[in-house]
C-alpha positions in Angstrom: 0.0 0.0 0.0 1.4 3.4 -1.1 1.4 6.2 1.3 1.2 9.9 0.6 5.0 10.1 1.3 5.6 7.4 -1.3 3.6 9.5 -3.9 5.8 12.6 -3.2 9.2 10.8 -3.1 11.3 11.8 -6.1 12.3 8.6 -8.0 12.0 9.1 -11.7 14.5 10.9 -13.9 13.1 13.1 -16.6 13.7 10.5 -19.3 11.7 7.8 -17.4 8.9 10.3 -16.8 8.8 11.1 -20.5 8.7 7.4 -21.4 5.9 6.6 -18.9 3.7 9.5 -20.0 4.5 9.8 -23.8 5.5 13.5 -23.2 8.9 14.5 -24.6 11.6 15.8 -22.3 11.1 19.2 -24.0 7.4 19.0 -23.4 8.0 18.3 -19.7 10.3 21.4 -19.5 7.6 23.4 -21.3 5.0 22.4 -18.8 7.4 23.3 -16.0 8.0 26.8 -17.5 4.2 27.2 -18.0 3.8 26.6 -14.3 1.5 23.5 -14.5 4.2 21.0 -13.5 6.5 21.7 -10.7 10.2 22.0 -11.7 12.1 19.7 -9.4 15.4 20.7 -7.7 18.5 19.0 -9.1 20.2 16.2 -7.3 23.9 16.3 -6.5 24.4 14.5 -9.8 22.6 17.4 -11.5 19.5 15.3 -12.4 15.9 16.1 -11.7 13.9 13.4 -10.1 10.1 13.3 -10.3 7.6 11.7 -8.0 4.7 9.4 -8.7 2.5 12.4 -8.0 4.3 14.3 -10.8 3.8 11.2 -13.1 0.0 11.3 -12.3 -0.2 15.0 -12.9 1.7 14.8 -16.2 -0.6 12.0 -17.4 -3.6 14.2 -16.5 -2.0 17.1 -18.5 -1.3 14.9 -21.5 -4.9 13.4 -21.6 -6.4 16.9 -21.3 -4.2 18.2 -24.2 -5.1 15.1 -26.3 -8.7 16.1 -25.8 -7.9 19.5 -27.2 -8.0 21.6 -24.0 -5.9 24.7 -24.2 -3.1 25.3 -21.8 -5.2 27.8 -19.8 -8.0 25.3 -19.7 -5.6 22.6 -18.5 -4.4 25.0 -15.8 -8.0 25.6 -14.7 -8.7 21.8 -14.6 -5.6 21.2 -12.5 -6.8 23.9 -10.1 -10.1 22.1 -9.8 -8.4 18.8 -9.3 -6.1 20.2 -6.7 -9.1 21.7 -4.8 -11.6 18.9 -5.1 -15.1 19.8 -3.9 -18.6 20.2 -5.2 -17.8 23.6 -6.7 -14.7 22.2 -8.4 -16.8 19.6 -10.1 -19.4 22.2 -11.2 -16.6 24.4 -12.6 -14.9 21.5 -14.4 -18.3 20.5 -15.9 -18.9 24.1 -17.1 -15.4 24.3 -18.7 -15.9 20.9 -20.3 -19.3 21.9 -21.7 -17.8 25.0 -23.2 -15.0 23.0 -24.7 -17.5 20.4 -26.1 -19.4 23.3 -27.8 -16.1 24.5 -29.4 -15.4 21.0 -30.6 -18.9 20.6 -32.1 -18.5 24.0 -33.9 -15.2 22.9 -35.3 -16.7 19.6 -36.5 -19.5 21.5 -38.2 -16.9 23.7 -39.9 -14.9 20.7 -41.0 -18.0 19.0 -42.4 -18.7 22.1 -44.5 -15.1 22.1 -45.7 -15.4 18.4 -46.6 -18.5 19.0 -48.7 -16.8 21.9 -50.5 -13.7 19.9 -51.2 -15.8 16.9 -52.4 -17.7 19.2 -54.8 -14.4 20.6 -56.2 -12.8 17.2 -56.5 -15.9 15.8 -58.2 -15.6 18.5 -60.9 -12.1 17.5 -61.7 -13.1 14.3 -63.5 -10.0 12.4 -62.2 -7.7 15.1 -63.6 -8.5 14.3 -67.2 -9.9 17.7 -68.2 -7.7 20.2 -70.1 -8.6 23.0 -67.6 -8.6 22.2 -63.9 -11.9 23.1 -62.2 -10.3 22.8 -58.8 -7.6 25.4 -59.6 -10.2 27.6 -61.2 -12.5 27.5 -58.2 -9.6 28.2 -55.8 -8.5 31.1 -58.1 -12.0 32.6 -58.2 -11.9 36.0 -56.5 -15.7 36.0 -56.0 -15.2 33.4 -53.3 -13.5 36.1 -51.1 -16.7 38.1 -51.0 -18.8 35.2 -49.7 
């Protein structure tokens, strides 16, 4: 059974932390500079050692980033996680709902882009036409005014 002291004991060098989380060494340093991962003091051998708590936090950061949360949103989520309580859950829910709406809007835009590209590609007739409808469509200055 791990204790709280075990979770805080520095044991992992930065390379091992990177390997366990899938975050590059440069990414770890970036998160330290951004203030969302605590920069560890160097050992006598000039290495930084990270704890299991750091590993858990970095995995949280990576998962949130993979879901598309911005650095500021990750920072807020970490604040909520560090101060668990009913309000934190409500705040996290509100942030996630806003992010979900942003993702849905981006998906709608991507679907429109897909349809426009499908239409342009369909007019190309497999590239066998002497003039290229795709290039003509992209060159059309009237598109800018739409």
